[in-house]
C-alpha positions as CSV (number, residue, x, y, z in Angstrom):
1,X,102.2,116.5,98.4
2,X,102.7,115.5,102.1
3,X,105.5,113.1,103.0
4,X,102.9,111.3,105.3
5,X,100.6,108.9,103.5
6,X,98.7,107.5,106.5
7,X,97.9,109.7,109.5
8,X,96.1,108.2,112.5
9,X,95.1,110.4,115.4
10,X,93.4,109.5,118.8
11,X,92.1,106.2,117.4
12,X,89.7,104.3,119.7
13,X,88.2,100.9,118.7
14,X,86.5,98.2,120.8
15,X,85.1,94.7,120.1
16,X,82.3,94.3,122.6
17,X,83.8,95.1,126.0
18,X,87.4,94.7,124.9
19,X,89.3,97.8,124.1
20,X,91.6,97.3,121.2
21,X,92.9,100.8,120.6
22,X,92.8,103.5,123.3
23,X,94.0,106.8,121.8
24,X,96.5,105.4,119.3
25,X,98.3,107.9,117.1
26,X,100.9,107.3,114.4
27,X,102.2,108.4,111.0
28,X,103.3,106.2,108.1
29,X,105.4,107.9,105.4
30,X,104.6,107.8,101.7
31,X,107.7,105.9,100.8
32,X,109.7,103.1,102.5
33,X,108.8,100.1,104.7
34,X,107.0,100.8,108.0
35,X,106.5,97.9,110.4
36,X,103.7,97.7,113.0
37,X,104.8,95.3,115.6
38,X,103.6,94.0,119.0
39,X,102.6,90.8,120.8
40,X,99.8,88.6,119.4
41,X,96.3,89.9,120.1
42,X,97.3,93.6,120.2
43,X,95.2,94.6,117.1
44,X,97.8,94.7,114.4
45,X,95.6,93.1,111.8
46,X,92.6,95.1,113.0
47,X,94.7,98.3,112.4
48,X,95.1,97.3,108.7
49,X,91.3,96.7,108.4
50,X,90.7,100.2,109.9
51,X,93.2,101.8,107.4
52,X,91.5,99.9,104.5
53,X,88.0,101.0,105.7
54,X,86.8,97.4,106.4
55,X,86.1,98.6,110.0
56,X,85.1,102.0,111.4
57,X,86.7,103.4,114.5
58,X,84.7,104.4,117.6
59,X,86.5,107.7,117.7
60,X,89.5,109.4,116.1
61,X,90.6,109.9,112.5
62,X,92.3,107.8,109.9
63,X,93.6,109.7,106.8
64,X,95.1,108.0,103.8
65,X,96.5,110.3,101.1
66,X,94.6,113.2,102.7
67,X,91.3,111.4,102.7
68,X,89.4,110.7,105.9
69,X,88.7,107.0,105.5
70,X,85.7,106.5,107.9
71,X,83.9,109.5,106.2
72,X,84.2,108.2,102.7
73,X,81.2,107.1,100.7
74,X,81.2,103.6,99.5
75,X,82.2,104.6,95.9
76,X,85.0,106.8,97.1
77,X,86.2,104.1,99.5
78,X,86.3,101.6,96.6
79,X,88.3,104.1,94.5
80,X,90.8,104.5,97.3
81,X,91.1,100.7,97.8
82,X,92.1,100.3,94.1
83,X,95.3,102.3,95.1
84,X,96.0,99.9,98.0
85,X,97.4,96.4,97.7
86,X,96.9,93.8,100.4
87,X,98.8,90.6,101.1
88,X,96.5,88.6,103.4
89,X,97.9,86.4,106.1
90,X,96.5,83.3,104.4
91,X,97.4,84.4,100.9
92,X,93.6,84.2,100.1
93,X,94.1,82.9,96.6
94,X,90.9,82.0,94.7
95,X,91.1,78.2,94.7
96,X,89.1,77.7,91.5
97,X,91.3,80.0,89.5
98,X,94.8,79.4,88.1
99,X,97.8,81.4,89.3
100,X,97.5,83.5,86.1
101,X,93.8,84.2,86.7
102,X,94.3,85.0,90.3
103,X,96.7,87.8,89.3
104,X,94.5,88.9,86.4
105,X,91.4,89.1,88.6
106,X,91.9,92.7,89.8
107,X,92.8,93.8,86.3
108,X,89.6,92.3,84.9
109,X,87.5,93.8,87.7
110,X,88.9,97.3,87.8
111,X,90.2,98.1,84.3
112,X,89.1,97.9,80.7
113,X,92.3,96.6,79.4
114,X,92.2,94.1,76.5
115,X,93.3,90.5,76.9
116,X,96.7,91.1,75.3
117,X,97.6,93.8,77.8
118,X,96.3,91.8,80.7
119,X,98.5,88.9,79.7
120,X,101.5,91.2,79.4
121,X,100.9,92.7,82.8
122,X,100.2,89.4,84.6
123,X,103.3,87.8,83.3
124,X,105.4,90.8,84.3
125,X,104.0,90.7,87.8
126,X,104.6,86.9,88.1
127,X,108.1,87.3,86.7
128,X,108.8,89.9,89.4
129,X,108.1,87.3,92.1
130,X,109.9,84.5,90.3
131,X,106.8,82.5,89.3
132,X,106.1,83.2,85.6
133,X,106.7,79.5,85.0
134,X,103.9,78.6,87.5
135,X,101.2,80.7,85.7
136,X,99.0,77.7,84.8
137,X,99.3,75.9,88.1
138,X,96.3,75.7,90.5
139,X,96.7,77.2,94.0
140,X,96.5,73.6,95.4
141,X,99.7,72.8,93.5
142,X,101.7,75.6,95.2
143,X,103.8,75.5,98.4
144,X,103.0,77.9,101.1
145,X,105.8,80.2,100.1
146,X,104.8,80.1,96.4
147,X,101.2,81.0,97.4
148,X,102.4,84.1,99.3
149,X,104.4,85.2,96.3
150,X,101.4,84.8,93.9
151,X,99.4,86.8,96.4
152,X,102.1,89.5,96.3
153,X,101.9,89.6,92.5
154,X,98.2,90.0,92.7
155,X,98.6,92.8,95.3
156,X,100.9,94.6,92.8
157,X,98.5,94.1,89.8
158,X,97.1,97.6,89.9
159,X,100.4,99.4,90.7
160,X,99.2,100.6,94.1
161,X,100.6,103.5,96.1
162,X,100.8,101.2,99.1
163,X,100.9,97.5,99.9
164,X,99.8,96.2,103.3
165,X,101.3,92.9,104.5
166,X,99.5,91.0,107.2
167,X,101.9,88.6,108.9
168,X,103.7,87.7,105.7
169,X,106.3,85.5,107.3
170,X,104.1,83.3,109.5
171,X,104.4,79.6,108.8
172,X,107.2,79.9,106.3
173,X,110.3,77.6,106.1
174,X,113.7,79.4,106.2
175,X,114.1,79.5,102.4
176,X,110.6,80.8,101.7
177,X,111.0,83.3,104.5
178,X,114.3,84.5,103.0
179,X,112.7,84.9,99.6
180,X,109.7,86.9,101.0
181,X,112.0,89.2,103.0
182,X,114.1,89.9,99.9
183,X,111.1,90.3,97.6
184,X,109.3,92.8,99.9
185,X,112.5,94.9,100.2
186,X,113.4,94.8,96.5
187,X,109.9,95.5,95.3
188,X,109.5,98.4,97.7
189,X,112.8,99.9,96.4
190,X,111.9,99.3,92.8
191,X,108.4,100.7,93.0
192,X,109.2,103.5,95.5
193,X,105.9,103.0,97.3
194,X,104.7,102.7,100.9
195,X,104.8,99.2,102.4
196,X,103.2,98.5,105.8
197,X,104.2,95.2,107.4
198,X,102.2,93.9,110.4
199,X,104.3,91.2,112.1
200,X,105.7,89.8,115.3
201,X,108.6,88.1,113.5
202,X,111.2,90.4,114.9
203,X,114.5,89.6,113.1
204,X,113.0,89.3,109.6
205,X,110.9,92.5,109.9
206,X,113.7,94.6,111.5
207,X,116.1,93.5,108.7
208,X,114.1,95.4,106.0
209,X,112.0,98.0,107.9
210,X,112.9,101.7,107.7
211,X,110.7,102.7,110.6
212,X,108.9,100.7,113.3
213,X,105.9,101.3,115.6
214,X,105.5,98.9,118.5
215,X,102.0,98.8,119.9
216,X,100.6,97.3,123.1
217,X,97.6,97.9,125.3
218,X,95.9,100.0,122.6
219,X,98.7,102.6,122.3
220,X,102.1,103.0,120.6
221,X,104.7,101.9,123.1
222,X,107.7,103.2,121.2
223,X,108.6,104.2,117.6
224,X,111.9,104.5,115.9
225,X,114.4,102.9,113.5
226,X,115.3,99.2,113.8
227,X,118.7,100.1,115.3
228,X,117.1,102.5,117.8
229,X,114.6,100.0,119.0
230,X,117.2,97.2,119.2
231,X,119.2,99.4,121.6
232,X,116.1,100.9,123.4
233,X,116.4,101.7,127.0
234,X,112.7,100.8,127.5
235,X,112.5,97.5,129.4
236,X,109.2,96.6,127.5
237,X,110.7,97.3,124.1
238,X,113.9,95.4,125.0
239,X,111.9,92.3,126.1
240,X,109.8,92.3,122.9
241,X,112.7,92.9,120.5
242,X,115.0,90.4,122.1
243,X,112.4,87.8,123.0
244,X,113.2,87.7,126.7
245,X,111.0,85.2,128.6
246,X,110.5,87.4,131.6
247,X,110.4,91.2,132.1
248,X,107.6,93.8,132.1
249,X,105.5,91.1,130.5
250,X,105.9,88.5,133.3
251,X,106.4,84.8,132.7
252,X,103.9,83.8,135.5
253,X,100.3,84.6,135.2
254,X,99.1,86.4,138.5
255,X,98.6,83.8,141.2
256,X,98.8,83.4,145.0
257,X,102.2,82.2,146.4
258,X,102.8,78.6,145.3
259,X,103.1,77.2,148.9
260,X,99.8,78.7,149.8
261,X,98.3,77.3,146.6
262,X,99.8,73.8,147.1
263,X,98.6,73.4,150.7
264,X,95.3,75.3,150.5
265,X,93.4,72.0,150.2
266,X,94.8,70.6,153.5
């Protein structure tokens, strides 16, 4: 069995006239936490959709566990997706179902387990994220951080080989963010699976990632460990990781000299 779970080669993808990926290639190992980082609008969420087969590339290959995702039949793609967990940016809980039923949903849809076993598994998953006591609450009764944790329990329901996290820390207060950071790290270690985090929250992501790919302009700018990227000699990587206001990505949008602009109407 290969140590690489996701292999992407020469990926090209466009939306209309806008090029999102322009020959992107990267590997994601079978175990550990891999982060995909970059500025807003660089296609990080789009990459997760391509890995999950929701979108098809214009060119290139995407292999997950040795399977070429764009070439899979609908039934084979659904089989593969059952081995993938997904934590959506919004949480995407079903609002008409209780916390318990949200986590039970994939078990009811994809297994033939009896009700006693479903209850047992759901309570175990909720306990793992600290919310067994909230099983009968409605999604509307949850805080934002609690909703993300329920969504994480649902993503774990079928014991997937990988979990993809789409901006898991966005909009969280410091306590909720700290809980999510700890949970992602602890669950990855306990389950010994592949976790893929898409984020632009640098400190939180680098604190738990084992390996990081930084993407921009459709390509991988730099890859490495969190320590390696923090101390990178690349000016672009340094600006992104340290949040510098000016650098290779300039503070000013291209414009004519200010004096010329100010007095051009005279």
